[in-house]
N, C-alpha and C positions, 0 to 999 in steps of 0.2 A: 731682335726684329719688333717693329710694331705692330700691335695687334690692329685686327681688322673687325669693325662693329658692324656686324650684320644681322637683318632679322630676315626670316623666310616670309617671303612674299606671297600671300596667299589669293588666288583669284577668286572674287566674288561673281558667283553665278547669277545671271540675270532672273533666273527662275527655274524652279525644277520642273523637270519633263512631266507630265500628267500621266498618270498610270492609266493603262488601257486595259480595260476588263474584256478579255476574249471567250466569247461563247460558241461554241462549234455545235452546229444541228445537222442530223443526217437522219434520212428514212432508214426504217428498219428493211423495207422493202420498197422498189420503184412506187410512184405515185401516192405515196401516203401522205403527202401534204408537207413537205419539208421546207419549201419556199414560202407556203403561206403562213407557217409557223415562225418563219424568220420575219415576215412581214408584220405579223402581229406583235411580235417582240419590240421590233424598231418602231413601230409607227405611235407608239404611246411614251416612248422614252424622249430623252433631249440628248443630243449631240450624239446620235448612234452612227453607225455605219453597218449597211449590208454589204457583204463580199461575197461574189460567187467564185468558187473553187473548180467547179467543173461545167455542169451544164447551164448554156445560157436560159435566160427566163426573164428576167425582170426587163429587159432593154425592150423588147416588144411588147410586154405586158403593160408597163408603165409609159409606153411612147417617150423612151427617153430621147428621140433625136428632135423632140419639139420642146423638149422641158428648159435647154439652157441657152440662154441668149449668146453665149460665148461659143456654144458648142459643146457637143459631150466629149469629154476628156477618155480616151480610149487607153485605160490604165494597164490594159494586158499588152497592147503594142509598146508600152513604154518599160513593161516588165521584160520583155524579151530583148528590146533594145537595151536594158540595163541602165535606164535612166530611172532618176528619181519621181515617184509618184507624189503630186501634191496633196497636201494634209486635207484640204477640202476640194477634193478633184470635181466631184459631182452633186454639191450640196442643194438639197432642195427640199422645202418644207420639214427642215430638222433632221434629216436623213442624207448622208453622204453614200452614193450608190456608187460602189465599184463593182459593176455590171459588165458582163460579156456580151459582146456583139453577138448575133446569131450566126452570123458566118465563121466565128472563131471559136469553133468547138474541139482545137488540139489539147491533148493533155498537158498540162503543166509538167515541167520537169520538178525534181524534188528540189533544187536551187531555188526555181521560182517560187514554189510553193512555200518554202522557208521565208523568202523575202517578203511574201505576200502576208504571212502570220506574223512576221515581226512588225511588219508596217502598221498594222492595225487600221486607223482611218477615223475613229470616233473615240469618245470616253468610254463608249461600249460598243465593241466590234463583233459582229453577229457573222458567222463564217457558214454560209450555205453550202452544204457539202453534197447537193443532191447530184447523182451521177460519178460522186468521186469513188476510187476504188476502196474495199473493205480495210485492206491493211494500213492505208495511208491515212483513212480517215480515224481509225483506231488510235494512230500516232499522234493524230490533231488533237483528237478527244482527250488523250492522256495529258497532252500539254496543256491544255485550256482552264482558264479559270472555271469555267462550268460548261456541261455538256448535255446535250438532250439527243433523245430518239423518239422520232415520230412515228407513230405504228396506227395503221389501219385497221380496225377492229373486222373488218369483212374477213370470214374464216379462210378463204383461198389467200388473202395477203397474209395472214396470220403465218400459213404454211410457209409462204414463201420468205418469211421474217425468221422462222424460227433458228435457224443455224447463226444467224448474225447476233440475234437476241441472246443467244446463248454465250456467244464470245463476250458480248458486254457484260452481261450477270457474272462471269468469271474474271474479267479483267478490269470494268470499269464499274464497280459496285454503287458508286454515285452518281452515276448518271440519271438523269431524270427521263422518267419513260412519260411521254405526251401521248395519249390515245386521242388521235384526232377523229373527227366526223362521227363522234360519239351521237348515237340517236336512239329511240326507243326500241328498236329491232335487234339490238345487242343483248346477248345473256351475259351479263356481268359478272356473274358468279362462274360461268365457264370460261369468260376471257380472264379473270384474275388466276384461275388455275392453270391456264396455258401460260401467262407471264410469271407464274411462281409468286406473285405479290399482287396484293389490292392498291399497295401504294403507288400507284401512277397518277398522272395528272389528267384530267378529261377536258376536251376543248369540243363543244357542242357542234353538231354538223350545221353548217350555213347553207341554205338552198341553194340550188344550182342556178337559179334566176339571179340572185345577187351575185354570184362569181361571175356569172357572164356580163352583167351590167357593170362590175368593177371594172374589167378589162375594156369594154367598149368607151367607158369613161376614164382609163387610163389612170386608175386609182386602185390603192390596196382596199380589199373588200372590207377590211374593219374600219375605213373611215367612211363608208357608206353608211348614212342615218341608220337605215333597216338593218344591216348587220351588226351596227355598233350598240344596237337593243340586244341583240343575240349575245354577243361577246363581252359586253362592258364588264361584268364583274370577272368573267375567266381573264380577260386582258390584264384587270388590275391585280389579279393573284399572279399572273406569270411575271409581270414587273416586279411585285414585292419577292418574288423567287429569285429571280436573274440579275435584277439591278442592285 
């Protein structure tokens, strides 16, 4: 029998799929400033995505309905319809916004959250877990490249956060603790005693008038010149830590 001369044909990929770094951020208790920290992380990065997993906030706060000439892409409607989410769904000023409409507050199913987590959305994808349940948040944080827990140092907010912080200490020792709204009224030694560590990261309190101005201007607070002066060094350190 004649011999066949054959050689394996190897396909040549056009390019490797870019690695997506996934950062999961959750507040230790409600109103700790989780979305604020997500915006702070995204605003100084490049090719970043902010992805809301539960509570809608950025759509209204940032005036999303007015930002895109082709219209805002409702990624969550596509997710529920089992359609593909475009890679640059709502890209504006260097950030891809995977934001939820205010009328869409229904919890995502486990499979929808999995698809959202697998999608990513940017070179650095920041998952805002405001309002997401503790158990599923812990699962996402465990699978992330990096995770952060945002803490309000007001004593009543610390009491509300105690149980969740205990779970994080036990299961996610590498989680970054970010104390938001740090100000001169905080007893830092007592805060460290309560947290069980002095190795937390502090973000200075931004005056309320700047927070209000940011929403009236449909901007992230960190992009207001006055707030940038307060947050500049802090933001640089966060970027070095997470990017």
